[in-house]
PyMOL Python script that loads the backbone (N, CA, C, O; Angstrom):
from pymol import cmd

cmd.read_pdbstr("""\
ATOM      1  N   MET A   1     -35.072 -41.462  -0.587  1.00  0.00           N
ATOM      2  CA  MET A   1     -34.587 -40.226   0.028  1.00  0.00           C
ATOM      3  C   MET A   1     -33.979 -38.920  -0.142  1.00  0.00           C
ATOM      4  O   MET A   1     -34.489 -37.802  -0.083  1.00  0.00           O
ATOM      5  N   LYS A   2     -32.051 -39.510  -0.502  1.00  0.00           N
ATOM      6  CA  LYS A   2     -31.471 -39.232  -1.753  1.00  0.00           C
ATOM      7  C   LYS A   2     -32.223 -38.543  -3.017  1.00  0.00           C
ATOM      8  O   LYS A   2     -32.495 -37.343  -3.057  1.00  0.00           O
ATOM      9  N   LYS A   3     -32.407 -39.120  -3.652  1.00  0.00           N
ATOM     10  CA  LYS A   3     -33.394 -39.056  -5.019  1.00  0.00           C
ATOM     11  C   LYS A   3     -33.950 -38.137  -5.068  1.00  0.00           C
ATOM     12  O   LYS A   3     -33.589 -37.301  -5.897  1.00  0.00           O
ATOM     13  N   ILE A   4     -35.004 -37.883  -4.269  1.00  0.00           N
ATOM     14  CA  ILE A   4     -35.822 -37.094  -3.934  1.00  0.00           C
ATOM     15  C   ILE A   4     -34.886 -35.431  -3.382  1.00  0.00           C
ATOM     16  O   ILE A   4     -35.496 -34.384  -3.598  1.00  0.00           O
ATOM     17  N   ILE A   5     -33.880 -35.369  -2.904  1.00  0.00           N
ATOM     18  CA  ILE A   5     -33.251 -34.240  -2.350  1.00  0.00           C
ATOM     19  C   ILE A   5     -31.886 -33.845  -4.156  1.00  0.00           C
ATOM     20  O   ILE A   5     -31.365 -32.738  -4.294  1.00  0.00           O
ATOM     21  N   TRP A   6     -31.767 -34.426  -4.667  1.00  0.00           N
ATOM     22  CA  TRP A   6     -31.366 -34.572  -5.557  1.00  0.00           C
ATOM     23  C   TRP A   6     -31.841 -33.217  -6.764  1.00  0.00           C
ATOM     24  O   TRP A   6     -31.441 -32.163  -7.258  1.00  0.00           O
ATOM     25  N   VAL A   7     -33.287 -34.451  -6.750  1.00  0.00           N
ATOM     26  CA  VAL A   7     -34.713 -33.598  -7.530  1.00  0.00           C
ATOM     27  C   VAL A   7     -34.588 -32.182  -7.776  1.00  0.00           C
ATOM     28  O   VAL A   7     -34.392 -31.509  -8.788  1.00  0.00           O
ATOM     29  N   ALA A   8     -34.767 -31.915  -6.493  1.00  0.00           N
ATOM     30  CA  ALA A   8     -35.396 -30.880  -5.601  1.00  0.00           C
ATOM     31  C   ALA A   8     -34.383 -29.662  -6.318  1.00  0.00           C
ATOM     32  O   ALA A   8     -34.424 -28.682  -7.063  1.00  0.00           O
ATOM     33  N   LEU A   9     -33.424 -30.534  -5.472  1.00  0.00           N
ATOM     34  CA  LEU A   9     -32.167 -29.479  -5.925  1.00  0.00           C
ATOM     35  C   LEU A   9     -31.693 -28.807  -6.930  1.00  0.00           C
ATOM     36  O   LEU A   9     -31.163 -27.702  -6.820  1.00  0.00           O
ATOM     37  N   LEU A  10     -31.885 -29.564  -8.217  1.00  0.00           N
ATOM     38  CA  LEU A  10     -31.569 -29.353  -9.448  1.00  0.00           C
ATOM     39  C   LEU A  10     -33.135 -28.808  -9.988  1.00  0.00           C
ATOM     40  O   LEU A  10     -33.081 -28.133 -11.016  1.00  0.00           O
ATOM     41  N   MET A  11     -34.593 -29.042  -9.372  1.00  0.00           N
ATOM     42  CA  MET A  11     -34.922 -27.981  -9.890  1.00  0.00           C
ATOM     43  C   MET A  11     -34.761 -25.909  -9.408  1.00  0.00           C
ATOM     44  O   MET A  11     -34.936 -24.813  -9.941  1.00  0.00           O
ATOM     45  N   VAL A  12     -34.374 -26.439  -8.237  1.00  0.00           N
ATOM     46  CA  VAL A  12     -34.307 -25.114  -7.688  1.00  0.00           C
ATOM     47  C   VAL A  12     -32.791 -24.598  -8.668  1.00  0.00           C
ATOM     48  O   VAL A  12     -32.783 -23.691  -9.500  1.00  0.00           O
ATOM     49  N   PHE A  13     -32.007 -25.169  -8.407  1.00  0.00           N
ATOM     50  CA  PHE A  13     -30.706 -24.752  -9.103  1.00  0.00           C
ATOM     51  C   PHE A  13     -30.902 -24.399 -10.667  1.00  0.00           C
ATOM     52  O   PHE A  13     -29.982 -23.812 -11.237  1.00  0.00           O
ATOM     53  N   GLY A  14     -32.461 -24.850 -11.614  1.00  0.00           N
ATOM     54  CA  GLY A  14     -32.725 -25.145 -13.292  1.00  0.00           C
ATOM     55  C   GLY A  14     -33.504 -24.738 -13.191  1.00  0.00           C
ATOM     56  O   GLY A  14     -34.544 -25.225 -13.634  1.00  0.00           O
ATOM     57  N   THR A  15     -33.430 -23.068 -12.241  1.00  0.00           N
ATOM     58  CA  THR A  15     -35.082 -22.302 -12.045  1.00  0.00           C
ATOM     59  C   THR A  15     -34.560 -20.997 -12.598  1.00  0.00           C
ATOM     60  O   THR A  15     -35.009 -20.184 -13.405  1.00  0.00           O
ATOM     61  N   PHE A  16     -32.817 -21.129 -11.467  1.00  0.00           N
ATOM     62  CA  PHE A  16     -32.278 -19.905 -12.396  1.00  0.00           C
ATOM     63  C   PHE A  16     -31.936 -19.489 -13.566  1.00  0.00           C
ATOM     64  O   PHE A  16     -31.807 -18.295 -13.838  1.00  0.00           O
ATOM     65  N   GLY A  17     -31.800 -20.206 -14.179  1.00  0.00           N
ATOM     66  CA  GLY A  17     -31.718 -19.590 -15.316  1.00  0.00           C
ATOM     67  C   GLY A  17     -32.351 -18.823 -16.624  1.00  0.00           C
ATOM     68  O   GLY A  17     -31.950 -18.337 -17.681  1.00  0.00           O
ATOM     69  N   TRP A  18     -34.099 -19.086 -15.612  1.00  0.00           N
ATOM     70  CA  TRP A  18     -35.198 -17.872 -16.544  1.00  0.00           C
ATOM     71  C   TRP A  18     -34.337 -16.900 -16.168  1.00  0.00           C
ATOM     72  O   TRP A  18     -33.464 -17.066 -17.020  1.00  0.00           O
ATOM     73  N   GLY A  19     -33.785 -15.569 -15.171  1.00  0.00           N
ATOM     74  CA  GLY A  19     -33.932 -15.404 -15.344  1.00  0.00           C
ATOM     75  C   GLY A  19     -32.335 -14.475 -15.753  1.00  0.00           C
ATOM     76  O   GLY A  19     -32.071 -13.279 -15.637  1.00  0.00           O
ATOM     77  N   HIS A  20     -31.883 -15.110 -16.027  1.00  0.00           N
ATOM     78  CA  HIS A  20     -30.741 -14.631 -17.369  1.00  0.00           C
ATOM     79  C   HIS A  20     -31.397 -14.533 -18.717  1.00  0.00           C
ATOM     80  O   HIS A  20     -30.981 -13.636 -19.451  1.00  0.00           O
ATOM     81  N   ALA A  21     -32.546 -15.466 -19.247  1.00  0.00           N
ATOM     82  CA  ALA A  21     -32.709 -15.496 -20.614  1.00  0.00           C
ATOM     83  C   ALA A  21     -32.665 -14.156 -20.695  1.00  0.00           C
ATOM     84  O   ALA A  21     -32.564 -13.276 -19.840  1.00  0.00           O
ATOM     85  N   GLN A  22     -32.821 -14.140 -22.671  1.00  0.00           N
ATOM     86  CA  GLN A  22     -33.550 -12.874 -23.393  1.00  0.00           C
ATOM     87  C   GLN A  22     -34.091 -12.681 -24.141  1.00  0.00           C
ATOM     88  O   GLN A  22     -33.946 -12.391 -25.329  1.00  0.00           O
ATOM     89  N   LEU A  23     -34.731 -12.811 -23.566  1.00  0.00           N
ATOM     90  CA  LEU A  23     -36.530 -12.552 -24.878  1.00  0.00           C
ATOM     91  C   LEU A  23     -36.765 -11.280 -24.904  1.00  0.00           C
ATOM     92  O   LEU A  23     -36.594 -10.301 -24.178  1.00  0.00           O
ATOM     93  N   PRO A  24     -37.312 -11.599 -26.184  1.00  0.00           N
ATOM     94  CA  PRO A  24     -38.086 -10.765 -26.763  1.00  0.00           C
ATOM     95  C   PRO A  24     -39.868 -10.108 -26.259  1.00  0.00           C
ATOM     96  O   PRO A  24     -40.707 -10.843 -25.737  1.00  0.00           O
ATOM     97  N   ASP A  25     -40.140  -8.388 -26.626  1.00  0.00           N
ATOM     98  CA  ASP A  25     -41.284  -8.434 -26.317  1.00  0.00           C
ATOM     99  C   ASP A  25     -42.455  -8.816 -26.458  1.00  0.00           C
ATOM    100  O   ASP A  25     -43.379  -8.970 -25.660  1.00  0.00           O
ATOM    101  N   ALA A  26     -42.295  -9.038 -28.128  1.00  0.00           N
ATOM    102  CA  ALA A  26     -43.337  -9.282 -28.741  1.00  0.00           C
ATOM    103  C   ALA A  26     -42.718  -9.973 -29.762  1.00  0.00           C
ATOM    104  O   ALA A  26     -41.809  -9.527 -30.461  1.00  0.00           O
ATOM    105  N   PRO A  27     -43.411 -11.488 -29.871  1.00  0.00           N
ATOM    106  CA  PRO A  27     -42.814 -12.059 -31.584  1.00  0.00           C
ATOM    107  C   PRO A  27     -42.499 -11.745 -32.517  1.00  0.00           C
ATOM    108  O   PRO A  27     -41.953 -12.626 -33.181  1.00  0.00           O
ATOM    109  N   ASN A  28     -42.630 -10.249 -33.218  1.00  0.00           N
ATOM    110  CA  ASN A  28     -41.730  -9.967 -34.381  1.00  0.00           C
ATOM    111  C   ASN A  28     -40.966  -9.403 -34.185  1.00  0.00           C
ATOM    112  O   ASN A  28     -40.475  -8.712 -35.078  1.00  0.00           O
ATOM    113  N   LYS A  29     -40.356  -9.404 -32.621  1.00  0.00           N
ATOM    114  CA  LYS A  29     -39.232  -8.207 -32.473  1.00  0.00           C
ATOM    115  C   LYS A  29     -37.550 -10.481 -32.410  1.00  0.00           C
ATOM    116  O   LYS A  29     -36.515 -10.628 -31.758  1.00  0.00           O
ATOM    117  N   VAL A  30     -38.046 -11.187 -33.103  1.00  0.00           N
ATOM    118  CA  VAL A  30     -37.483 -11.675 -32.799  1.00  0.00           C
ATOM    119  C   VAL A  30     -36.777 -12.642 -34.877  1.00  0.00           C
ATOM    120  O   VAL A  30     -37.114 -13.128 -35.957  1.00  0.00           O
ATOM    121  N   ARG A  31     -35.763 -12.282 -34.037  1.00  0.00           N
ATOM    122  CA  ARG A  31     -35.050 -12.612 -35.307  1.00  0.00           C
ATOM    123  C   ARG A  31     -33.946 -13.713 -35.110  1.00  0.00           C
ATOM    124  O   ARG A  31     -33.128 -13.780 -34.192  1.00  0.00           O
ATOM    125  N   PRO A  32     -34.132 -14.686 -36.337  1.00  0.00           N
ATOM    126  CA  PRO A  32     -33.283 -15.498 -35.835  1.00  0.00           C
ATOM    127  C   PRO A  32     -31.682 -15.359 -37.548  1.00  0.00           C
ATOM    128  O   PRO A  32     -31.713 -14.716 -38.597  1.00  0.00           O
ATOM    129  N   LEU A  33     -30.567 -16.334 -36.944  1.00  0.00           N
ATOM    130  CA  LEU A  33     -29.943 -15.972 -37.614  1.00  0.00           C
ATOM    131  C   LEU A  33     -29.713 -16.820 -39.450  1.00  0.00           C
ATOM    132  O   LEU A  33     -29.574 -18.042 -39.497  1.00  0.00           O
ATOM    133  N   MET A  34     -29.710 -16.318 -40.235  1.00  0.00           N
ATOM    134  CA  MET A  34     -30.806 -16.701 -41.914  1.00  0.00           C
ATOM    135  C   MET A  34     -29.041 -17.101 -42.400  1.00  0.00           C
ATOM    136  O   MET A  34     -28.118 -16.402 -41.981  1.00  0.00           O
ATOM    137  N   VAL A  35     -28.790 -18.350 -43.353  1.00  0.00           N
ATOM    138  CA  VAL A  35     -28.208 -17.541 -44.297  1.00  0.00           C
ATOM    139  C   VAL A  35     -27.637 -17.009 -44.543  1.00  0.00           C
ATOM    140  O   VAL A  35     -28.203 -16.035 -45.038  1.00  0.00           O
ATOM    141  N   GLY A  36     -25.935 -16.854 -44.574  1.00  0.00           N
ATOM    142  CA  GLY A  36     -25.183 -15.359 -45.252  1.00  0.00           C
ATOM    143  C   GLY A  36     -25.573 -14.702 -43.966  1.00  0.00           C
ATOM    144  O   GLY A  36     -25.259 -13.583 -44.374  1.00  0.00           O
ATOM    145  N   ASP A  37     -25.868 -14.538 -43.122  1.00  0.00           N
ATOM    146  CA  ASP A  37     -25.908 -14.051 -42.225  1.00  0.00           C
ATOM    147  C   ASP A  37     -24.873 -13.325 -41.025  1.00  0.00           C
ATOM    148  O   ASP A  37     -24.537 -14.178 -40.203  1.00  0.00           O
ATOM    149  N   GLU A  38     -24.318 -12.013 -40.747  1.00  0.00           N
ATOM    150  CA  GLU A  38     -23.119 -12.066 -40.089  1.00  0.00           C
ATOM    151  C   GLU A  38     -23.248 -12.423 -38.692  1.00  0.00           C
ATOM    152  O   GLU A  38     -23.821 -11.675 -37.899  1.00  0.00           O
ATOM    153  N   VAL A  39     -22.495 -14.067 -38.194  1.00  0.00           N
ATOM    154  CA  VAL A  39     -22.320 -14.465 -36.748  1.00  0.00           C
ATOM    155  C   VAL A  39     -22.113 -12.430 -35.205  1.00  0.00           C
ATOM    156  O   VAL A  39     -21.026 -11.857 -35.135  1.00  0.00           O
ATOM    157  N   PRO A  40     -22.447 -12.295 -34.978  1.00  0.00           N
ATOM    158  CA  PRO A  40     -22.507 -11.588 -33.977  1.00  0.00           C
ATOM    159  C   PRO A  40     -21.135 -11.972 -32.402  1.00  0.00           C
ATOM    160  O   PRO A  40     -20.936 -13.015 -31.779  1.00  0.00           O
ATOM    161  N   ALA A  41     -20.748 -11.145 -32.330  1.00  0.00           N
ATOM    162  CA  ALA A  41     -19.021 -11.618 -31.625  1.00  0.00           C
ATOM    163  C   ALA A  41     -19.700 -12.697 -30.332  1.00  0.00           C
ATOM    164  O   ALA A  41     -20.731 -12.738 -29.660  1.00  0.00           O
ATOM    165  N   LEU A  42     -18.521 -13.440 -30.463  1.00  0.00           N
ATOM    166  CA  LEU A  42     -18.979 -14.018 -29.338  1.00  0.00           C
ATOM    167  C   LEU A  42     -18.109 -15.444 -29.686  1.00  0.00           C
ATOM    168  O   LEU A  42     -17.626 -15.906 -30.720  1.00  0.00           O
ATOM    169  N   THR A  43     -18.173 -15.915 -28.186  1.00  0.00           N
ATOM    170  CA  THR A  43     -16.786 -16.398 -27.123  1.00  0.00           C
ATOM    171  C   THR A  43     -18.029 -18.516 -27.200  1.00  0.00           C
ATOM    172  O   THR A  43     -18.489 -19.514 -26.644  1.00  0.00           O
ATOM    173  N   LEU A  44     -18.008 -18.442 -27.307  1.00  0.00           N
ATOM    174  CA  LEU A  44     -17.828 -20.128 -26.630  1.00  0.00           C
ATOM    175  C   LEU A  44     -17.541 -21.799 -26.211  1.00  0.00           C
ATOM    176  O   LEU A  44     -17.481 -22.693 -27.054  1.00  0.00           O
ATOM    177  N   ALA A  45     -17.415 -21.962 -25.036  1.00  0.00           N
ATOM    178  CA  ALA A  45     -16.602 -23.603 -24.162  1.00  0.00           C
ATOM    179  C   ALA A  45     -16.979 -24.504 -24.647  1.00  0.00           C
ATOM    180  O   ALA A  45     -18.099 -25.007 -24.735  1.00  0.00           O
ATOM    181  N   ASP A  46     -15.224 -24.978 -25.293  1.00  0.00           N
ATOM    182  CA  ASP A  46     -15.517 -25.999 -26.042  1.00  0.00           C
ATOM    183  C   ASP A  46     -16.152 -27.639 -25.335  1.00  0.00           C
ATOM    184  O   ASP A  46     -17.134 -27.519 -24.603  1.00  0.00           O
ATOM    185  N   ALA A  47     -15.734 -28.748 -25.502  1.00  0.00           N
ATOM    186  CA  ALA A  47     -16.215 -29.915 -25.379  1.00  0.00           C
ATOM    187  C   ALA A  47     -14.874 -29.706 -24.033  1.00  0.00           C
ATOM    188  O   ALA A  47     -15.505 -29.998 -23.018  1.00  0.00           O
ATOM    189  N   ASN A  48     -13.751 -29.438 -23.686  1.00  0.00           N
ATOM    190  CA  ASN A  48     -12.667 -29.044 -22.767  1.00  0.00           C
ATOM    191  C   ASN A  48     -12.838 -27.987 -22.300  1.00  0.00           C
ATOM    192  O   ASN A  48     -12.248 -27.834 -21.231  1.00  0.00           O
ATOM    193  N   GLY A  49     -13.556 -26.938 -22.733  1.00  0.00           N
ATOM    194  CA  GLY A  49     -13.756 -25.981 -21.180  1.00  0.00           C
ATOM    195  C   GLY A  49     -13.231 -25.066 -21.843  1.00  0.00           C
ATOM    196  O   GLY A  49     -13.269 -23.994 -21.238  1.00  0.00           O
ATOM    197  N   ARG A  50     -12.667 -25.014 -23.012  1.00  0.00           N
ATOM    198  CA  ARG A  50     -11.563 -24.273 -23.051  1.00  0.00           C
ATOM    199  C   ARG A  50     -12.484 -22.953 -23.876  1.00  0.00           C
ATOM    200  O   ARG A  50     -13.554 -23.400 -24.289  1.00  0.00           O
ATOM    201  N   ASP A  51     -12.256 -21.179 -24.251  1.00  0.00           N
ATOM    202  CA  ASP A  51     -13.112 -20.552 -25.244  1.00  0.00           C
ATOM    203  C   ASP A  51     -12.701 -20.815 -26.518  1.00  0.00           C
ATOM    204  O   ASP A  51     -11.693 -21.330 -27.002  1.00  0.00           O
ATOM    205  N   PHE A  52     -13.583 -20.406 -26.898  1.00  0.00           N
ATOM    206  CA  PHE A  52     -13.817 -20.957 -28.435  1.00  0.00           C
ATOM    207  C   PHE A  52     -14.247 -18.632 -29.414  1.00  0.00           C
ATOM    208  O   PHE A  52     -15.098 -17.743 -29.459  1.00  0.00           O
ATOM    209  N   ASP A  53     -13.069 -18.944 -29.821  1.00  0.00           N
ATOM    210  CA  ASP A  53     -13.856 -17.853 -30.350  1.00  0.00           C
ATOM    211  C   ASP A  53     -14.716 -17.758 -32.066  1.00  0.00           C
ATOM    212  O   ASP A  53     -14.102 -18.251 -33.012  1.00  0.00           O
ATOM    213  N   LEU A  54     -15.777 -17.265 -32.261  1.00  0.00           N
ATOM    214  CA  LEU A  54     -16.327 -17.638 -33.720  1.00  0.00           C
ATOM    215  C   LEU A  54     -15.423 -16.832 -34.485  1.00  0.00           C
ATOM    216  O   LEU A  54     -14.523 -17.365 -35.135  1.00  0.00           O
ATOM    217  N   GLY A  55     -15.630 -15.273 -34.455  1.00  0.00           N
ATOM    218  CA  GLY A  55     -14.801 -14.457 -34.971  1.00  0.00           C
ATOM    219  C   GLY A  55     -13.341 -14.235 -35.075  1.00  0.00           C
ATOM    220  O   GLY A  55     -12.743 -13.160 -35.059  1.00  0.00           O
ATOM    221  N   ALA A  56     -12.855 -15.473 -35.189  1.00  0.00           N
ATOM    222  CA  ALA A  56     -10.929 -15.366 -34.230  1.00  0.00           C
ATOM    223  C   ALA A  56     -10.605 -16.020 -36.130  1.00  0.00           C
ATOM    224  O   ALA A  56     -10.414 -14.949 -36.706  1.00  0.00           O
ATOM    225  N   HIS A  57     -10.512 -16.809 -36.898  1.00  0.00           N
ATOM    226  CA  HIS A  57     -10.694 -17.796 -37.767  1.00  0.00           C
ATOM    227  C   HIS A  57     -10.936 -17.080 -39.071  1.00  0.00           C
ATOM    228  O   HIS A  57     -11.993 -16.505 -39.332  1.00  0.00           O
ATOM    229  N   LYS A  58      -9.774 -17.158 -39.966  1.00  0.00           N
ATOM    230  CA  LYS A  58     -10.099 -16.972 -41.628  1.00  0.00           C
ATOM    231  C   LYS A  58     -11.430 -16.928 -41.658  1.00  0.00           C
ATOM    232  O   LYS A  58     -12.138 -15.977 -41.326  1.00  0.00           O
ATOM    233  N   LYS A  59     -11.841 -18.218 -42.158  1.00  0.00           N
ATOM    234  CA  LYS A  59     -12.699 -19.047 -42.724  1.00  0.00           C
ATOM    235  C   LYS A  59     -14.086 -18.577 -42.130  1.00  0.00           C
ATOM    236  O   LYS A  59     -13.894 -18.321 -40.941  1.00  0.00           O
ATOM    237  N   PRO A  60     -15.625 -18.324 -42.532  1.00  0.00           N
ATOM    238  CA  PRO A  60     -16.549 -18.149 -41.883  1.00  0.00           C
ATOM    239  C   PRO A  60     -16.382 -19.777 -40.955  1.00  0.00           C
ATOM    240  O   PRO A  60     -15.714 -20.791 -41.151  1.00  0.00           O
ATOM    241  N   PRO A  61     -17.630 -19.237 -39.629  1.00  0.00           N
ATOM    242  CA  PRO A  61     -17.777 -20.234 -39.058  1.00  0.00           C
ATOM    243  C   PRO A  61     -19.000 -20.762 -40.194  1.00  0.00           C
ATOM    244  O   PRO A  61     -19.721 -20.133 -40.969  1.00  0.00           O
ATOM    245  N   ILE A  62     -18.817 -22.586 -39.810  1.00  0.00           N
ATOM    246  CA  ILE A  62     -20.326 -23.197 -40.564  1.00  0.00           C
ATOM    247  C   ILE A  62     -21.350 -23.766 -38.630  1.00  0.00           C
ATOM    248  O   ILE A  62     -21.652 -24.956 -38.543  1.00  0.00           O
ATOM    249  N   LEU A  63     -21.599 -23.122 -37.788  1.00  0.00           N
ATOM    250  CA  LEU A  63     -23.074 -23.351 -36.941  1.00  0.00           C
ATOM    251  C   LEU A  63     -23.830 -24.393 -37.446  1.00  0.00           C
ATOM    252  O   LEU A  63     -24.519 -24.199 -38.447  1.00  0.00           O
ATOM    253  N   ILE A  64     -23.787 -25.962 -36.650  1.00  0.00           N
ATOM    254  CA  ILE A  64     -24.748 -26.558 -36.619  1.00  0.00           C
ATOM    255  C   ILE A  64     -25.520 -26.812 -35.258  1.00  0.00           C
ATOM    256  O   ILE A  64     -25.142 -27.235 -34.165  1.00  0.00           O
ATOM    257  N   PHE A  65     -26.981 -26.310 -35.837  1.00  0.00           N
ATOM    258  CA  PHE A  65     -28.174 -27.371 -33.844  1.00  0.00           C
ATOM    259  C   PHE A  65     -28.221 -28.214 -34.980  1.00  0.00           C
ATOM    260  O   PHE A  65     -28.528 -28.235 -36.172  1.00  0.00           O
ATOM    261  N   TYR A  66     -27.471 -29.357 -33.430  1.00  0.00           N
ATOM    262  CA  TYR A  66     -28.246 -30.346 -32.526  1.00  0.00           C
ATOM    263  C   TYR A  66     -28.948 -31.421 -32.173  1.00  0.00           C
ATOM    264  O   TYR A  66     -28.731 -32.606 -31.921  1.00  0.00           O
ATOM    265  N   ARG A  67     -29.958 -30.597 -32.231  1.00  0.00           N
ATOM    266  CA  ARG A  67     -31.354 -31.180 -31.608  1.00  0.00           C
ATOM    267  C   ARG A  67     -31.481 -33.048 -31.131  1.00  0.00           C
ATOM    268  O   ARG A  67     -32.028 -34.085 -31.507  1.00  0.00           O
ATOM    269  N   GLY A  68     -31.030 -32.796 -30.613  1.00  0.00           N
ATOM    270  CA  GLY A  68     -30.217 -34.511 -29.845  1.00  0.00           C
ATOM    271  C   GLY A  68     -32.026 -35.222 -29.378  1.00  0.00           C
ATOM    272  O   GLY A  68     -32.664 -34.634 -28.504  1.00  0.00           O
ATOM    273  N   TYR A  69     -32.682 -36.588 -30.144  1.00  0.00           N
ATOM    274  CA  TYR A  69     -33.267 -37.324 -30.125  1.00  0.00           C
ATOM    275  C   TYR A  69     -32.912 -38.675 -28.932  1.00  0.00           C
ATOM    276  O   TYR A  69     -32.536 -39.757 -29.384  1.00  0.00           O
ATOM    277  N   TRP A  70     -33.025 -38.536 -27.874  1.00  0.00           N
ATOM    278  CA  TRP A  70     -32.995 -39.933 -26.703  1.00  0.00           C
ATOM    279  C   TRP A  70     -34.325 -40.724 -26.655  1.00  0.00           C
ATOM    280  O   TRP A  70     -34.440 -41.693 -25.905  1.00  0.00           O
TER     281      TRP A  70
END
""", "prot")
cmd.dss("prot")
cmd.show_as("cartoon", "prot")
cmd.util.cbc("prot")
cmd.orient("prot")
């Protein structure tokens, strides 16, 4: 019974993220970052929860998107 409640709560709270997604109106408005493009001002949380500003360093950042396969 507890498992069903946890799954239901996860589904309910997981749907809140859909309202915050910024999706373009049309497919031709999608513009990914390419090699050499300027990265917009961006602050992310690191693994310890501290803020990390990509623009605060003197060297260009390297972004790696790892699509894990489990």
